[in-house]
C-alpha positions as a Python dict, from the first residue, in 0.01 Angstrom:
ca = {
    (1, 'M'): (0, 0, 0),
    (2, 'L'): (182, -87, 333),
    (3, 'V'): (530, 86, 398),
    (4, 'A'): (727, -53, 691),
    (5, 'F'): (1086, -38, 813),
    (6, 'V'): (1324, -316, 1049),
    (7, 'L'): (1530, -257, 1246),
    (8, 'M'): (1810, -509, 1225),
    (9, 'K'): (2123, -587, 1475),
    (10, 'T'): (2391, -790, 1316),
    (11, 'E'): (2677, -1001, 1437),
    (12, 'P'): (3022, -785, 1499),
    (13, 'A'): (3189, -666, 1140),
    (14, 'H'): (2943, -874, 959),
    (15, 'L'): (2718, -557, 815),
    (16, 'D'): (2830, -552, 464),
    (17, 'D'): (2734, -909, 397),
    (18, 'V'): (2374, -863, 546),
    (19, 'V'): (2389, -543, 348),
    (20, 'K'): (2471, -735, 97),
    (21, 'A'): (2219, -997, 119),
    (22, 'L'): (1940, -756, 132),
    (23, 'V'): (2044, -561, -177),
    (24, 'E'): (2004, -890, -388),
    (25, 'M'): (1653, -970, -234),
    (26, 'E'): (1530, -714, -430),
    (27, 'I'): (1272, -607, -148),
    (28, 'V'): (1490, -257, 31),
    (29, 'E'): (1311, 51, -74),
    (30, 'E'): (1586, 214, 170),
    (31, 'M'): (1878, 116, 400),
    (32, 'H'): (2040, 359, 661),
    (33, 'S'): (2305, 247, 899),
    (34, 'L'): (2309, 348, 1255),
    (35, 'A'): (2439, 444, 1569),
    (36, 'G'): (2285, 260, 1877),
    (37, 'D'): (2086, -42, 1971),
    (38, 'Y'): (2061, -115, 1569),
    (39, 'D'): (2296, -132, 1321),
    (40, 'L'): (2088, -85, 1004),
    (41, 'I'): (1748, 39, 935),
    (42, 'V'): (1557, -33, 609),
    (43, 'K'): (1235, 58, 473),
    (44, 'I'): (1012, -200, 253),
    (45, 'R'): (687, -123, 79),
    (46, 'V'): (456, -426, 64),
    (47, 'A'): (105, -524, -32),
    (48, 'D'): (-30, -597, 280),
    (49, 'F'): (16, -760, 639),
    (50, 'D'): (34, -1100, 561),
    (51, 'Q'): (309, -982, 296),
    (52, 'L'): (484, -848, 513),
    (53, 'A'): (460, -1123, 768),
    (54, 'R'): (596, -1364, 531),
    (55, 'L'): (929, -1151, 412),
    (56, 'V'): (1078, -1056, 745),
    (57, 'V'): (990, -1416, 885),
    (58, 'D'): (1086, -1657, 559),
    (59, 'R'): (1323, -1434, 381),
    (60, 'I'): (1410, -1118, 624),
    (61, 'Q'): (1533, -1325, 919),
    (62, 'R'): (1698, -1610, 734),
    (63, 'V'): (1979, -1385, 645),
    (64, 'P'): (2332, -1504, 805),
    (65, 'H'): (2489, -1258, 1035),
    (66, 'L'): (2165, -1131, 1099),
    (67, 'R'): (2076, -1151, 1507),
    (68, 'E'): (1787, -982, 1584),
    (69, 'T'): (1474, -718, 1410),
    (70, 'K'): (1238, -496, 1497),
    (71, 'T'): (944, -430, 1287),
    (72, 'L'): (816, -119, 1288),
    (73, 'I'): (468, -12, 1043),
    (74, 'A'): (410, 349, 922),
    (75, 'F'): (105, 495, 908),
    (76, 'D'): (104, 819, 768),
    (77, 'A'): (393, 941, 565),
    (78, 'Y'): (463, 1343, 615),
    (79, 'N'): (612, 1576, 311),
    (80, 'V'): (756, 1816, 530),
    (81, 'P'): (909, 2040, 263),
    (82, 'K'): (559, 2094, 128),
    (83, 'L'): (362, 2098, 472),
    (84, 'R'): (629, 2427, 519),
    (85, 'G'): (520, 2523, 182),
    (86, 'T'): (829, 2500, 2),
}
């Protein structure tokens, strides 16, 4: 299983349109709007690199009003409360 985060830039005033389109795809595990260079970060979980590539290129990058994406692949996840012993 592979976890990736996709940073997204949207066209001005179209963040909600992009969010709705991504929700309808049923591929997103989490989404957060951002301040800074990117407008949105999306967490997705896929079986392998090939599925990730197809998902980003064939589906995500075709969402209307989406200007740019940057995909980050996670190596490990850390459960901070567990590491703290709480």
